[in-house]
N, C-alpha and C positions, 0 to 999 in steps of 0.2 A: 698394259696390253701385257696378250701372252706372251711368252719367244716363244713359244713354238709353233700361234696362227700366225706369228709377221712374217709377209715374204719380201723381201726385196728382191734388184733384179741386179748383177751381177755379171765383168765380162768376166773371164775366167784362163789365164796362160798358161801354154805347156806347162812350164814348169813354177803351179803352182803358184801366184801371187796372182793380185785379183784387187777388179775396181770395181766397186759399189755406182750405180745408174742411179740409185734411190730405193721411195720404197711403192712408186706408180708408173707404167708400159713406160722404157723409154719413148722418144721420138727416134725416125732415122737419121736427125739429124746427132741424137748426142748415141744413137753404136756407130755414125762414121767419121765419129772424132773419137770414141776410144781405139776404133780401126785402124787410123790412120796414125792411133798412138800407139798400138799397138805391131803395124808394119813397121814404123820409124825403126822400133827399137827389138826390131827381127826374132817377133813374138809370134808372128803372124804364119799362117802352117796356107 
């Protein structure tokens, strides 16, 4: 696989930290889980 064509879904925090949600479109549950984790770390805006 050519690295320039690989697509990943990530959540990017305001401080530059990031979490990969995988290569396929994330589910609503995965997005909600990531959002809750950011909120718990006071990184949501």
